[in-house]
One Martini backbone bead per residue (centre of mass of N, CA, C, O) as a GRO file, in nm:
protein
  400
    1MET     BB    1   0.624   1.613   2.565
    2PRO     BB    2   0.931   1.536   2.664
    3SER     BB    3   1.149   1.346   2.494
    4GLY     BB    4   1.389   1.295   2.682
    5SER     BB    5   1.239   1.159   2.922
    6LEU     BB    6   1.132   0.917   2.748
    7SER     BB    7   1.409   0.821   2.654
    8GLN     BB    8   1.517   0.757   2.928
    9LEU     BB    9   1.324   0.530   2.985
   10ALA     BB   10   1.359   0.349   2.724
   11CYS     BB   11   1.707   0.395   2.678
   12LEU     BB   12   1.899   0.520   2.891
   13GLY     BB   13   1.890   0.832   2.796
   14GLY     BB   14   1.892   1.194   2.742
   15THR     BB   15   1.853   1.132   2.441
   16PRO     BB   16   1.788   1.072   2.139
   17ARG     BB   17   1.923   0.826   1.954
   18PHE     BB   18   1.839   1.001   1.709
   19ALA     BB   19   1.920   1.283   1.520
   20GLU     BB   20   1.773   1.148   1.291
   21SER     BB   21   1.501   1.082   1.109
   22PHE     BB   22   1.278   0.789   1.064
   23PHE     BB   23   1.091   0.716   0.793
   24VAL     BB   24   0.822   0.611   0.644
   25GLY     BB   25   0.890   0.596   0.305
   26ARG     BB   26   1.164   0.637   0.198
   27PRO     BB   27   1.312   0.668  -0.093
   28ASN     BB   28   1.391   0.489  -0.369
   29ILE     BB   29   1.633   0.566  -0.631
   30GLY     BB   30   1.884   0.457  -0.738
   31ASP     BB   31   2.050   0.546  -1.028
   32HIS     BB   32   2.134   0.855  -1.082
   33SER     BB   33   2.282   0.856  -1.361
   34ALA     BB   34   2.053   0.704  -1.513
   35PHE     BB   35   1.840   0.918  -1.475
   36LEU     BB   36   1.988   1.163  -1.589
   37LYS     BB   37   2.006   1.047  -1.870
   38ARG     BB   38   1.708   1.026  -1.918
   39ALA     BB   39   1.644   1.321  -1.875
   40ALA     BB   40   1.822   1.436  -2.102
   41ASP     BB   41   1.675   1.283  -2.332
   42ILE     BB   42   1.401   1.420  -2.285
   43LEU     BB   43   1.491   1.711  -2.342
   44GLU     BB   44   1.600   1.663  -2.622
   45ARG     BB   45   1.318   1.557  -2.743
   46ARG     BB   46   1.065   1.718  -2.628
   47TRP     BB   47   0.904   1.469  -2.470
   48LEU     BB   48   0.693   1.482  -2.177
   49SER     BB   49   0.424   1.357  -2.301
   50ASN     BB   50   0.206   1.149  -2.451
   51HIS     BB   51   0.342   0.872  -2.479
   52GLY     BB   52   0.635   0.823  -2.455
   53VAL     BB   53   0.918   0.653  -2.459
   54CYS     BB   54   0.928   0.585  -2.149
   55VAL     BB   55   0.637   0.485  -2.123
   56GLN     BB   56   0.653   0.261  -2.322
   57GLU     BB   57   0.870   0.101  -2.179
   58PHE     BB   58   0.747   0.075  -1.908
   59GLU     BB   59   0.499  -0.090  -2.000
   60LYS     BB   60   0.653  -0.327  -2.124
   61ARG     BB   61   0.804  -0.413  -1.856
   62LEU     BB   62   0.553  -0.472  -1.699
   63CYS     BB   63   0.430  -0.685  -1.875
   64ASP     BB   64   0.669  -0.874  -1.860
   65MET     BB   65   0.679  -0.910  -1.544
   66LEU     BB   66   0.358  -0.988  -1.510
   67GLY     BB   67   0.216  -1.135  -1.751
   68VAL     BB   68   0.062  -0.916  -1.937
   69ARG     BB   69  -0.094  -0.750  -2.199
   70HIS     BB   70  -0.164  -0.492  -2.007
   71CYS     BB   71  -0.015  -0.159  -1.929
   72ILE     BB   72  -0.126   0.150  -1.767
   73ALA     BB   73   0.006   0.439  -1.724
   74MET     BB   74  -0.016   0.670  -1.438
   75CYS     BB   75  -0.024   0.947  -1.227
   76ASN     BB   76  -0.197   0.762  -1.030
   77ALA     BB   77  -0.376   0.532  -0.839
   78THR     BB   78  -0.639   0.678  -0.791
   79VAL     BB   79  -0.708   0.735  -1.087
   80ALA     BB   80  -0.690   0.435  -1.162
   81LEU     BB   81  -0.932   0.349  -0.992
   82GLU     BB   82  -1.140   0.532  -1.119
   83ILE     BB   83  -1.120   0.435  -1.412
   84THR     BB   84  -1.159   0.135  -1.372
   85SER     BB   85  -1.439   0.146  -1.239
   86ARG     BB   86  -1.572   0.287  -1.479
   87ALA     BB   87  -1.493   0.086  -1.705
   88LEU     BB   88  -1.658  -0.152  -1.542
   89GLY     BB   89  -1.937  -0.029  -1.440
   90LEU     BB   90  -1.948   0.085  -1.158
   91ARG     BB   91  -2.210   0.095  -0.908
   92SER     BB   92  -2.365   0.194  -0.618
   93GLU     BB   93  -2.225  -0.096  -0.493
   94VAL     BB   94  -1.908  -0.173  -0.319
   95ILE     BB   95  -1.694  -0.404  -0.207
   96VAL     BB   96  -1.480  -0.334   0.083
   97PRO     BB   97  -1.228  -0.261   0.273
   98SER     BB   98  -1.135  -0.067   0.560
   99PHE     BB   99  -0.836  -0.197   0.575
  100THR     BB  100  -0.714   0.090   0.421
  101PHE     BB  101  -0.657   0.311   0.218
  102VAL     BB  102  -0.867   0.572   0.151
  103ALA     BB  103  -0.856   0.565  -0.169
  104THR     BB  104  -1.028   0.322  -0.226
  105ALA     BB  105  -1.298   0.467  -0.140
  106HIS     BB  106  -1.273   0.744  -0.282
  107ALA     BB  107  -1.285   0.633  -0.579
  108LEU     BB  108  -1.590   0.570  -0.540
  109GLN     BB  109  -1.725   0.820  -0.404
  110TRP     BB  110  -1.653   1.028  -0.618
  111GLN     BB  111  -1.875   0.847  -0.799
  112GLU     BB  112  -2.124   0.767  -0.621
  113ILE     BB  113  -2.010   0.516  -0.481
  114THR     BB  114  -2.078   0.269  -0.245
  115PRO     BB  115  -1.896   0.173   0.017
  116VAL     BB  116  -1.879  -0.158   0.141
  117PHE     BB  117  -1.789  -0.276   0.438
  118CYS     BB  118  -1.543  -0.522   0.509
  119ASP     BB  119  -1.407  -0.769   0.679
  120ILE     BB  120  -1.128  -0.930   0.823
  121ASP     BB  121  -0.865  -1.136   0.831
  122PRO     BB  122  -0.654  -1.159   1.113
  123ALA     BB  123  -0.420  -1.325   0.962
  124THR     BB  124  -0.403  -1.122   0.680
  125HIS     BB  125  -0.569  -0.834   0.649
  126ASN     BB  126  -0.778  -0.936   0.453
  127ILE     BB  127  -1.036  -0.983   0.292
  128ASP     BB  128  -1.333  -1.172   0.382
  129PRO     BB  129  -1.509  -1.397   0.202
  130ALA     BB  130  -1.709  -1.489   0.441
  131LYS     BB  131  -1.819  -1.169   0.441
  132VAL     BB  132  -1.929  -1.088   0.160
  133GLU     BB  133  -2.205  -1.231   0.092
  134ALA     BB  134  -2.378  -1.079   0.312
  135LEU     BB  135  -2.336  -0.783   0.154
  136ILE     BB  136  -2.517  -0.862  -0.075
  137THR     BB  137  -2.709  -0.693  -0.315
  138PRO     BB  138  -2.899  -0.555  -0.571
  139ARG     BB  139  -2.665  -0.307  -0.569
  140THR     BB  140  -2.435  -0.487  -0.635
  141THR     BB  141  -2.137  -0.472  -0.865
  142GLY     BB  142  -1.871  -0.515  -0.665
  143ILE     BB  143  -1.521  -0.593  -0.604
  144VAL     BB  144  -1.254  -0.490  -0.378
  145GLY     BB  145  -0.944  -0.591  -0.347
  146VAL     BB  146  -0.665  -0.607  -0.110
  147HIS     BB  147  -0.311  -0.633  -0.105
  148LEU     BB  148  -0.190  -0.646   0.183
  149TRP     BB  149   0.152  -0.602   0.215
  150GLY     BB  150   0.159  -0.807  -0.052
  151ARG     BB  151  -0.061  -0.997   0.038
  152PRO     BB  152  -0.265  -1.203  -0.095
  153CYS     BB  153  -0.559  -1.266  -0.163
  154ASN     BB  154  -0.845  -1.467  -0.198
  155VAL     BB  155  -0.896  -1.492  -0.519
  156GLU     BB  156  -1.067  -1.744  -0.564
  157ALA     BB  157  -1.306  -1.681  -0.370
  158LEU     BB  158  -1.379  -1.410  -0.503
  159GLN     BB  159  -1.429  -1.521  -0.789
  160ALA     BB  160  -1.663  -1.706  -0.708
  161ILE     BB  161  -1.851  -1.484  -0.600
  162ALA     BB  162  -1.858  -1.318  -0.866
  163ASP     BB  163  -1.967  -1.532  -1.047
  164LYS     BB  164  -2.226  -1.608  -0.890
  165HIS     BB  165  -2.327  -1.278  -0.890
  166GLY     BB  166  -2.224  -1.098  -1.130
  167LEU     BB  167  -1.947  -0.955  -1.062
  168ARG     BB  168  -1.703  -0.734  -1.027
  169LEU     BB  169  -1.329  -0.776  -1.025
  170MET     BB  170  -1.092  -0.595  -0.832
  171PHE     BB  171  -0.755  -0.471  -0.759
  172ASP     BB  172  -0.561  -0.338  -0.494
  173ALA     BB  173  -0.198  -0.323  -0.575
  174ALA     BB  174  -0.016  -0.115  -0.422
  175HIS     BB  175   0.171  -0.337  -0.241
  176ALA     BB  176   0.217  -0.580  -0.492
  177PHE     BB  177   0.470  -0.527  -0.638
  178GLY     BB  178   0.646  -0.824  -0.719
  179CYS     BB  179   0.417  -1.036  -0.655
  180SER     BB  180   0.290  -1.357  -0.571
  181HIS     BB  181   0.038  -1.631  -0.674
  182ARG     BB  182   0.094  -1.934  -0.726
  183GLY     BB  183   0.327  -1.830  -0.937
  184LYS     BB  184   0.156  -1.570  -0.996
  185MET     BB  185   0.151  -1.254  -1.093
  186ILE     BB  186   0.055  -0.976  -0.981
  187GLY     BB  187  -0.206  -0.848  -1.239
  188GLY     BB  188  -0.388  -1.121  -1.341
  189PHE     BB  189  -0.629  -1.057  -1.161
  190GLY     BB  190  -0.922  -1.053  -1.239
  191GLU     BB  191  -0.983  -0.771  -1.448
  192ALA     BB  192  -0.806  -0.577  -1.252
  193GLU     BB  193  -0.495  -0.397  -1.154
  194VAL     BB  194  -0.363  -0.170  -0.906
  195PHE     BB  195  -0.082   0.044  -0.899
  196SER     BB  196   0.179   0.191  -0.697
  197PHE     BB  197   0.427   0.478  -0.752
  198HIS     BB  198   0.482   0.615  -0.502
  199ALA     BB  199   0.738   0.737  -0.307
  200THR     BB  200   0.661   0.507  -0.074
  201LYS     BB  201   0.732   0.302  -0.263
  202PHE     BB  202   0.965   0.066  -0.369
  203LEU     BB  203   0.841   0.166  -0.643
  204ASN     BB  204   0.907   0.474  -0.811
  205THR     BB  205   0.759   0.776  -0.993
  206PHE     BB  206   0.720   0.974  -0.755
  207GLU     BB  207   0.435   0.969  -0.925
  208GLY     BB  208   0.209   0.683  -0.953
  209GLY     BB  209   0.075   0.425  -1.190
  210ALA     BB  210  -0.128   0.124  -1.274
  211VAL     BB  211  -0.286  -0.088  -1.521
  212ALA     BB  212  -0.373  -0.435  -1.513
  213THR     BB  213  -0.453  -0.651  -1.808
  214ASN     BB  214  -0.631  -0.914  -2.018
  215ASP     BB  215  -0.842  -0.713  -2.129
  216ASP     BB  216  -0.884  -0.563  -2.421
  217ALA     BB  217  -1.137  -0.389  -2.394
  218LEU     BB  218  -1.064  -0.256  -2.120
  219ALA     BB  219  -0.795  -0.131  -2.216
  220GLU     BB  220  -0.916   0.054  -2.429
  221ARG     BB  221  -1.085   0.231  -2.234
  222ILE     BB  222  -0.864   0.322  -2.049
  223LYS     BB  223  -0.693   0.462  -2.270
  224LEU     BB  224  -0.908   0.669  -2.336
  225MET     BB  225  -0.971   0.781  -2.046
  226HIS     BB  226  -0.661   0.886  -1.977
  227ASN     BB  227  -0.711   1.077  -2.276
  228PHE     BB  228  -1.009   1.215  -2.307
  229GLY     BB  229  -1.102   1.002  -2.547
  230PHE     BB  230  -0.876   0.972  -2.749
  231SER     BB  231  -0.864   0.876  -3.126
  232GLY     BB  232  -0.656   1.047  -3.223
  233PHE     BB  233  -0.694   1.320  -3.405
  234ASP     BB  234  -0.975   1.502  -3.317
  235ASN     BB  235  -1.091   1.218  -3.159
  236VAL     BB  236  -1.370   1.181  -2.960
  237VAL     BB  237  -1.517   0.857  -2.813
  238HIS     BB  238  -1.481   0.929  -2.499
  239ILE     BB  239  -1.494   0.957  -2.184
  240GLY     BB  240  -1.256   1.168  -1.990
  241THR     BB  241  -0.919   1.218  -1.871
  242ASN     BB  242  -0.614   1.295  -1.680
  243GLY     BB  243  -0.392   0.999  -1.640
  244LYS     BB  244  -0.110   1.048  -1.729
  245MET     BB  245   0.217   0.979  -1.768
  246ASN     BB  246   0.517   1.103  -1.744
  247GLU     BB  247   0.846   1.091  -1.845
  248MET     BB  248   0.996   1.134  -1.567
  249SER     BB  249   0.847   0.908  -1.421
  250ALA     BB  250   0.928   0.682  -1.610
  251ALA     BB  251   1.227   0.711  -1.562
  252MET     BB  252   1.220   0.637  -1.264
  253GLY     BB  253   1.093   0.354  -1.314
  254LEU     BB  254   1.330   0.242  -1.477
  255THR     BB  255   1.547   0.281  -1.269
  256GLY     BB  256   1.405   0.097  -1.053
  257LEU     BB  257   1.399  -0.169  -1.217
  258ASP     BB  258   1.713  -0.199  -1.226
  259SER     BB  259   1.698  -0.209  -0.874
  260ILE     BB  260   1.486  -0.418  -0.753
  261ASP     BB  261   1.669  -0.634  -0.619
  262THR     BB  262   1.788  -0.440  -0.407
  263PHE     BB  263   1.530  -0.354  -0.272
  264ILE     BB  264   1.438  -0.634  -0.186
  265SER     BB  265   1.689  -0.717  -0.023
  266ALA     BB  266   1.660  -0.502   0.191
  267ASN     BB  267   1.381  -0.572   0.295
  268ARG     BB  268   1.437  -0.865   0.372
  269SER     BB  269   1.664  -0.811   0.570
  270HIS     BB  270   1.502  -0.641   0.767
  271TRP     BB  271   1.285  -0.852   0.833
  272GLU     BB  272   1.469  -1.073   0.939
  273THR     BB  273   1.603  -0.902   1.166
  274CYS     BB  274   1.341  -0.832   1.316
  275GLN     BB  275   1.251  -1.114   1.380
  276HIS     BB  276   1.509  -1.190   1.546
  277GLU     BB  277   1.501  -0.944   1.760
  278LEU     BB  278   1.170  -1.013   1.832
  279ALA     BB  279   1.119  -1.315   1.910
  280GLY     BB  280   1.128  -1.281   2.254
  281VAL     BB  281   0.880  -1.088   2.244
  282SER     BB  282   0.616  -1.013   2.415
  283GLY     BB  283   0.348  -0.886   2.212
  284ILE     BB  284   0.520  -0.934   1.947
  285SER     BB  285   0.455  -0.925   1.585
  286VAL     BB  286   0.586  -1.027   1.286
  287ILE     BB  287   0.497  -1.033   0.982
  288ASN     BB  288   0.440  -1.269   0.736
  289TYR     BB  289   0.606  -1.421   0.461
  290ASN     BB  290   0.609  -1.591   0.155
  291THR     BB  291   0.914  -1.739   0.047
  292ASP     BB  292   0.788  -1.907  -0.211
  293GLU     BB  293   0.727  -1.628  -0.302
  294ARG     BB  294   0.709  -1.345  -0.447
  295CYS     BB  295   0.847  -1.053  -0.290
  296ASN     BB  296   0.890  -0.705  -0.152
  297PHE     BB  297   0.903  -0.635   0.160
  298GLN     BB  298   0.790  -0.345   0.221
  299TYR     BB  299   0.668  -0.422   0.504
  300LEU     BB  300   0.714  -0.334   0.865
  301ILE     BB  301   0.506  -0.528   1.067
  302LEU     BB  302   0.335  -0.482   1.370
  303GLU     BB  303   0.197  -0.656   1.652
  304VAL     BB  304   0.030  -0.517   1.939
  305ASP     BB  305  -0.032  -0.652   2.251
  306ASP     BB  306  -0.097  -0.701   2.588
  307ASP     BB  307   0.175  -0.852   2.654
  308PHE     BB  308   0.374  -0.609   2.625
  309GLY     BB  309   0.259  -0.355   2.834
  310LEU     BB  310   0.197  -0.178   2.583
  311SER     BB  311   0.064   0.012   2.383
  312ARG     BB  312   0.085   0.108   2.063
  313ASP     BB  313   0.079   0.419   2.137
  314HIS     BB  314   0.309   0.408   2.343
  315LEU     BB  315   0.526   0.299   2.149
  316LEU     BB  316   0.506   0.528   1.946
  317ALA     BB  317   0.608   0.750   2.144
  318VAL     BB  318   0.884   0.632   2.192
  319LEU     BB  319   0.986   0.635   1.899
  320HIS     BB  320   0.945   0.932   1.843
  321ALA     BB  321   1.143   1.019   2.070
  322GLU     BB  322   1.378   0.867   1.888
  323ASN     BB  323   1.316   0.935   1.572
  324VAL     BB  324   1.093   0.706   1.503
  325ILE     BB  325   0.861   0.720   1.233
  326ALA     BB  326   0.618   0.562   1.296
  327ARG     BB  327   0.301   0.388   1.195
  328ARG     BB  328  -0.054   0.381   1.177
  329TYR     BB  329  -0.187   0.107   1.027
  330PHE     BB  330  -0.524   0.207   0.939
  331TYR     BB  331  -0.576   0.462   1.112
  332PRO     BB  332  -0.909   0.400   1.225
  333GLY     BB  333  -1.033   0.349   0.966
  334THR     BB  334  -1.229   0.430   0.712
  335HIS     BB  335  -1.511   0.415   0.870
  336ARG     BB  336  -1.384   0.666   1.069
  337MET     BB  337  -1.396   0.840   0.829
  338GLN     BB  338  -1.441   1.091   0.609
  339PRO     BB  339  -1.777   1.044   0.527
  340TYR     BB  340  -1.832   0.747   0.659
  341ARG     BB  341  -1.918   0.807   0.964
  342SER     BB  342  -2.184   0.949   0.860
  343LEU     BB  343  -2.302   0.745   0.647
  344GLN     BB  344  -2.181   0.482   0.850
  345PRO     BB  345  -2.217   0.476   1.185
  346GLN     BB  346  -2.256   0.132   1.216
  347SER     BB  347  -2.000  -0.021   1.084
  348HIS     BB  348  -1.848  -0.126   1.347
  349LEU     BB  349  -2.035  -0.378   1.406
  350TRP     BB  350  -1.922  -0.539   1.128
  351LEU     BB  351  -1.589  -0.470   1.227
  352PRO     BB  352  -1.417  -0.627   1.459
  353GLU     BB  353  -1.136  -0.691   1.333
  354THR     BB  354  -1.065  -0.412   1.232
  355GLU     BB  355  -1.081  -0.275   1.512
  356LYS     BB  356  -0.840  -0.436   1.636
  357VAL     BB  357  -0.612  -0.388   1.430
  358CYS     BB  358  -0.610  -0.073   1.448
  359GLN     BB  359  -0.482  -0.107   1.759
  360ARG     BB  360  -0.190  -0.287   1.658
  361ILE     BB  361  -0.055  -0.136   1.433
  362LEU     BB  362   0.303  -0.121   1.317
  363SER     BB  363   0.519   0.085   1.123
  364LEU     BB  364   0.846   0.051   1.006
  365PRO     BB  365   1.124   0.145   0.889
  366THR     BB  366   1.241   0.110   0.547
  367GLY     BB  367   1.484   0.036   0.320
  368THR     BB  368   1.762   0.199   0.178
  369ALA     BB  369   1.772   0.428   0.421
  370VAL     BB  370   1.826   0.163   0.583
  371THR     BB  371   1.991  -0.023   0.823
  372GLU     BB  372   2.070  -0.284   1.012
  373GLU     BB  373   2.149  -0.113   1.257
  374ASP     BB  374   1.877   0.039   1.268
  375ILE     BB  375   1.700  -0.202   1.324
  376ARG     BB  376   1.832  -0.293   1.583
  377ALA     BB  377   1.769  -0.027   1.730
  378PHE     BB  378   1.461  -0.036   1.713
  379CYS     BB  379   1.449  -0.308   1.878
  380SER     BB  380   1.586  -0.206   2.137
  381ILE     BB  381   1.366  -0.002   2.205
  382ILE     BB  382   1.140  -0.198   2.237
  383ARG     BB  383   1.263  -0.370   2.458
  384ALA     BB  384   1.304  -0.132   2.661
  385ALA     BB  385   1.007  -0.050   2.678
  386GLN     BB  386   0.919  -0.308   2.821
  387GLN     BB  387   1.095  -0.281   3.071
  388HIS     BB  388   0.960   0.027   3.111
  389ALA     BB  389   0.654   0.041   3.107
  390GLU     BB  390   0.553   0.159   3.383
  391GLU     BB  391   0.706   0.434   3.355
  392ILE     BB  392   0.583   0.518   3.088
  393LYS     BB  393   0.286   0.522   3.168
  394ALA     BB  394   0.322   0.734   3.391
  395HIS     BB  395   0.444   0.958   3.218
  396LEU     BB  396   0.201   0.980   3.020
  397ALA     BB  397  -0.014   1.043   3.226
  398THR     BB  398   0.125   1.320   3.315
  399ALA     BB  399   0.149   1.455   3.014
  400ILE     BB  400  -0.168   1.493   2.946
   0.00000   0.00000   0.00000
């Protein structure tokens, strides 16, 4: 499909609006000189891994910010999920949403734990507690909630279900660093919460993650497990793996923490601009955040319904033709990815809300690499696409 002709239909120009592509998740960097100073100090100390000075400081600052007793920095959030689920003794079946990044399910399946997919609340996109109880069987050992888009799960309802049935409860908080629920920072709910500091997250450590918990015994197991089970020199007391964060990653995390208010301010401004620019566009809704709570505003999420005049995928094609590399999150749903679509081929039958939302969600670029002018331009492309909906559909039909 020639992008120029589609651009002409959408935006009345002969070439893409942007010469440079705008990607979802371009990293926030923070103060370059502050990071380079920390990096030089690391090289001078020659202590590159194994819970060095920067990792220790990073963990302490995380604990202070989140108001938890323990925060264990990890090499990435997927390994953190694997270690935490193993430390909690999860086995057999664990209830999770399908509308999440595939790592949530993979971290269980990798350990031969069956992820049992639960439908979502269409208003929040989070796991629906009303649907959880019907999925509990004698094989169920736990629930993993996901704070999607940084918007908290109904933690009270999930905790009540877990307590009633004697299940373990943990949260994938990959999207929710810096967010709160009822005035309490996410990090202290359930038995443990796992954060991601991947390069695409608003706070990144190049690649990394962390586990937060107030359970002393669980924290001790996780600390052992993420360092091969070592307790002191030459003394292995537990099965383990290598989940440690290195010093350079921690230095990046510390640099990001120094600039976190700047990152959040940029995200919030972009979200508010997008809401304003698209307020009168039928068939497009920008997800809401609770501004009474602390929030990272990390994701700029649109829902595209039939009233827009174009499908979500048609709009995606227009944006891509304009070098706005928007994404379909989390299409087509984890239950329709392998190995889950083969292991649970009928799961779509009990996931009707997940199926619908998977066809409507679009994530726009945001963060410090994007300006307010860029956001307004993205929105003007969307408005123009609606105005030229019939021509665009005809063009795409002939291009296939």
